[in-house]
N, C-alpha and C positions, 0 to 999 in steps of 0.2 A: 825359515823361522816360523812362518805361518803354518807350514805343514806340521811342524813339531808342536806348535800351540794347539792346533786342531786335534792332533792325536792325544795330547795330554788332556784336553777338554773332554774328549770322548771317553777316555779311560776313567777320568774323575766321575763322569756321569754314570758309568757302569758300576763303579764302586760305591756310589752314593746310597744305593739300596741297603748296603751293609750297615749304615748308620741309623736305619729305621728302628724304632722302639720294638716293634714286633720281632724283628730279626735278632736284636740283642737279647730279648727274652728267650728266643729259641736257642740261641747260643748256650745260655746257662742251663736250660732244660736238657739240651743235648749232652752237656757234661753230666748231669744227674742220671741220664739214661745210660751213658757209656761206662760209668764207673763200676757198676756191679758185674758186668759181663766177664771181664778178665779175672775177677776174683773167684769165679767158678770155671775158668778156662785156663789160659796159659800160666798165670801167676800161681794158681793152685797146682798146676802140673809141676812147676819149679819147686814149690814147697814139698809136694809129695816125693819128688825125686831126691831132694836133699834128705828127706826122712827115711829113705831107703826103699820106697815103694817101687816095684819093677815097672818097666816101660809098658808092658802089655796091660797091666792093671791100670796105669795112668790113662792109657787110651780108652779103656772101658769106662773109667771114672768120668771121662769127658761126656759120656752119654747123658749125664745130668743136664747138660745144656740143651739137649733135645727138647726139654720142656718148653723152650722158646718156640719150637715148631708147632706146639699144640695150643698156643695161646688163643687161637680162634675159637676154642671150645667155650671159653668164658668171656670172650669179647662182646657177645650180645648183651651180657649183663652190664658191662661198662657203657655200652652204647645207649641202652634203653632204660636201665634201672637206676633210680636215684639211690644214693648211699645214705642210710640213716645218719642224721646229725651232720656229717661231712658235706653232703650235697646241699642241705638247707643253709649251712653257714657260708659255704664257699662256691656253690654252684656245682653242676654235675661233673664237668671236666676237672676243675680244680679240686673238688672234693675227693674224687677217685685218685688223683695224683698225690695228694697229701697222705691219704690212707696208705698207698703203696710205698711211699717214701719212709713213713714211720715204721712200717713192717720191715723194710729193707735194713734200716738201722739196727733193729733188734736181731735180725737173722745174721747180719755180718758180725755183730758182737758175739753171736752164738758160735760162729766159725772161729773167731778170735779166742774163744775159751776152749777150743778143742785141741786134742793131741792125736795126730794120725798114727803115732806109734802105739798108743794105748787103746784108742777107741776110734777106729776109722769109720765105723757106722755113724757115730754122733756127728762127725765132720760131714759125712755124706748127707745126712738129714738136714743139717743147717744149710749146706750148699744147695740142696733141693729147694728149701724155703726161700733162699736168696734168688734162685732162678725163677720161682713162681712170682715173687713180689716184683722182681725186675721186669719180667714179661708183662705183668699187669701195668706197671708204670709205662712200659713201651707202648702198650695199647692206647692208653689215654693221652700220652704226649703226642703220638702220631695223629690221633684224632684232633687234638688241640691245635696242632700245626696246620692241618688241612683246613680246619674250620675257621682259623684265625685270619686268613688272608686270601685274596683273590688269586686266580691262576697265574697272573703275571708276576706275582711275588713268590710263587712256590719254589722256583729255582734258587733264589737267594735264601729262602727259609730252609731249604734242603741243604744248601752249602753251609749255612751257619750251624744247623743241627749237626752236620757232619764234622765241622771244626770242633764244636764242643764235645761231641761224642768221641772223636779220635783223640782229642786232648785228654779226656778222662781215661781212655784206654792206656795212654802213655803214663798217666799218673798212677793208675792201678797196676801197672807192670813195672816201669822204671822207678816210679816213686816208691812202690812197695819194696822193691829190691834195695833201693837206696836206704830206706828206713831200717830194713832188716840188717843191712851191712853196718849201719851206724850204731845200732843197738849192740851188736856183737862184733866190733871191728877186729878183734884178735882171734876170733873163732875160725878155725880151719875146717870145721865140720858142721854138723847139724846143730842148730840152737833154736829150741822151741820158743823161748821168750822173744826172740827177734821177730819171728813170724807173727806171733800173737800181738805184738806191739804194732806191726805194720797193718794188720787187719783192723785193729782198733782205730788207728788213724783214718783208714779208709771209711769206716763207719761215721766218723766225725765229719768227713768231707761231704757226706750226703746232706748235711745242713744247707749246702749251697742250693740244692734242689728245693728244699722246703722253703727257704727264704724267697726264692724266685717265684714259687707257686703262690705264696701269700701276697706278693706284690703284682702278680700278673693279672690281666683283665680277662674275665670269663668271656669266651666267644659266644656269639649268637649263632645257633645251629638251626638251619632250615629243616625242620622235622615234618614238614607238611606232607610229603609223599609217604613217609613212614606212618604218620598218624592216619592218613587216608587209607593205606593198606590195612591197618589194624581195624579201622571202623568198618570197612567193607567186609572183612572176614568175620567180624563180630556179628554183623547183620545176617550173614549166611548161616552162622552157627546157632543163632537164636532159635531157628526153626527146629533144631534137634536137641538143644541143650538149654539148661537154665541160664539166666542172665549172668550169674557169677561164673559158671563154667565156660560160657561163651566168651566172657571177657578175658579169662585166664588163657584160654586156647588161642584167642586172637592176638594176645600180647606175645605169646610164644612164637606164633607165626610171624609177626612183624619183626621180632627181635632176632629170630634164628633162621627162618626160611626165606623171608622176603629179600634180605641182602644178597643171597646167593642167586635167587631168581632174577633180581634186578641186574646183576652182573652178566649172567648168561643171556638175558634178553638184549642187553646193549651190544654184546660182542658176538652172539651166535656161535657158530662153529669155530670161529677164530679164537674164542675163549680158551680152547684146549691148547692152541699154539702159544698163546700168551702165558698160560700156566706152565708149559714146558720150559719156556725161556726163564721164567721166574725161578723154577725149581733147580735150574742148573747154573744160573748166572754167577753165584758166589762159590761154586764148588772148588775152584782152584785155590783161592786164598784160605778158605775154611779148612780144607784138607791139609794144607801146608801149615796153617797156624797152630794146630794142636801140638805139633812136634817142634816148633821153633825154639822155645826156651829149652826144651830137652836137648835139642841139637847144640845150642850154645854151651850148655853144661858139658856135653860130651866132647866138644871141640876144645875145651879147656879155658873158656872165657869165664872171668869172675863176675860176681853180681855187680860190682862197681863198674866194670867195663861195659856190661850190657846196659846197665842203667844209664851210664853216660851217653852211650851211642843213641839209645832210644830217646832219652830226654832232650838231647841237644839236636842232633841231626834228624832223628826220626820225627820229633815233634815239629821242627821247622818245616820239613818237607811235607808232613801231613797237613799242616795249616796252609801252606802254599798250594798244595795239590787240591784241597777242598775249595779254597777261594778261587783258584784258577779254573777249577771245574765249574763253579757257579758262573763265571764270566763266559766260559765256552758254551755253557748251556744257553745263556741269554743270546749269544751270537750265532750259534750254529744249530740249535735245537737239540732235543733230548736224544733222539735215536742215533745220530752221528756220534755223540759223545758217549752214549751207551756202548757202541761198538768199539770206540777207542779205548774206553776203560777196560773192557773185557780183554782186548788184545794186550794191553799193558800189564794187567794183573797176571795173565797166563805166562807171558814171556819173562817177567821179573823173577819167577821161581828158578829159572836157570842160573841166576846169579848165586843162589844158595847151593845149587849142585856144584858150581865152580868152587864155592867156599868149602864144600865137603871134600873136594879133591885136594885143595891147597892145605886145608887144616887151619890152625891158628894163624890169623892174619887180621890185625885190627883195621888196616886200611881197606881191605876188601870188604870186611863186614860193614864198615861205615858206608861204603858205596852201595852195598846191597840193601841195607836197611833204609837208606835215604831214598833210593829209587823205588823200592817196594812201597814205602809209605806215601810217596808222591803219587804213584799210580793208584794206590788204594783210595786216596782222597778223591781223585777224579772219578773213579769208577763208582764209588758209593754215593757221591753227590748226584751223579746221573741216575743211578738206580733208584734212589729215594724220590727224586723228581718224577721218574717214570711211574713208580708205584702210586704216588699221590694222584697222578693224572688219571688213574684207572678207577678211582672211587667216586661214589655219589654222596652228596650232602645228605645227612640224616642217617646214612649207613656207613659213615667214614671209619668209625672204630672197628666195626665187624669186618668190613671188606678189606681194610688195610691190614688188620691182624691176620686174616686168612692168607692174603698175598704174601706178607712177610714171613708167615709161618711156613708156607710152601717153600719159600726161599731157603729156609734152614734145614728142613726135614731130611731131604736126600743127602746134601753135603755133610751134615753132622753124623748121619748114619755111616757114611763111607769113612769119615774121619776117625770114627771109633776104632777102625782096624789099622790106623796109621802106625801105632807102636809095633804091632805084630809084623807089618810090612817092612818097617825099618830093620827089625830083628832078622827077618828072612833075607832081605835083598840089599840092605845098606842105604845110607843117606843119599848117595848120588842117584841111584835108581829111583828113590822115593821122590826127590825134588823134580827130576825129569818127568816122572809120571804125573806129578801134581800140575806140571805145566801143560802136558799133552791133553789131560782131561778137560782143560779150559778152552781148547780150540773149537770143539763143536758148538760152543756158545756163540761164536761169531756167525755161524750159519743160521742159528735161531734168531739172532738179532736182525740179520738180513731178511729172513723170511717174514718176521713180524712187521718190519718196516715196509715190506713190499705188499703184504696181503691184508694187514689190519688197518682200517681207517682210524684217524685220530678222533677220540671222543673227548670233547672239552669238559672241564670240570664244571659242576653246578654248585655254586656257592651262595650262601645266604648273604654274605657281605661282599659285594662286587665294587665297592667304592675304591677310588684311587687312594693310594697311601698319602694322606695329607698331614699325618701327625708330625710333630716336631721331632727332630733327631736329637740323640744324646751322645 
């Protein structure tokens, strides 16, 4: 009995961090960050497929999401530039968050007012604006998360963010499909009003992010090193430029150049190995993800069936996987769980290859979606914690945006050809290939763990979490 009591006590201690106020705030901000992604990714693919858009075009349409991979281009502005009115009223981090969330609502409503059969270009432009605003929100939420808590809380913050993020992805896929099916329950074909209603509801759900932002506490950012870099560069430039020009150039240096110099100074030649790992870690699930809903449609599954499986089994396993990943991170460290997550994500794609051979089978699809989402929860929680540990305070927005952009660029480029690949070789070959391309990631994780020394986070707020839980 004492053994069981001790085990329960240790488990309760591990779970206690999830009741912390900062972690709960991150849960809701994660929801706000995850909701827009699927609206320009798999849910949009489903909509386009029902509207009669061919598979190859859907694959190319997914390149809109590559904009997430270039968010590092404007991340220095988020890191170093106060936003007029918003930053004065709410602080730099919260001001940028609120601005991005309001822009998102307008852009999603723009998608809701589009008709892909009549004007595909209008839908593409609105989707592009959603991707831009969503990427901007990602930049500032990531910086907010890193700046809001010391290193020992980052695993729990990453797990909570992942739970919220993945829950929102389920809502914007299964939820959107359910709403579309509810609006047109008797429809056997394409119904524009159903999809427009679904996207309008998704826009309304963005209010969760706005309310959370308004009630969240602005973090204290240690910008001492960034300010010092800017001051030193300003003094050097004064000898050759006027004070105004020197000030402008030194700001550009501290916002754009210094974050990258800082990263490469800390990791040296190992930085290239780290970047190789980051650029490949998500390749297996991203390449598979763009064709997932298209695959379900072609296998004969209805919107209601897909929504039910994703909403019930998928959501439960995602939440369990992300929470379990946070516990594993605290117990075994980041690199071991990073390896485990990469292995799980790669191998679970084989379940969908099996599904492609079997065809329509609800039981098998339930198992495949459940295991896939559980694995994805573990892998992404570990990856977020790993990326967070690579940044420096004062440069967190720019450095994290760069790292997370690198994470998406190569996989999303490859994913753009997924529709053409399925047309040429079939679904079984596609899912097996999506699994195999994830295996080299295991070698990269092993090499990074062996050769790259751990660099602890430098945070302005290193106090132990003593706030009351809610």
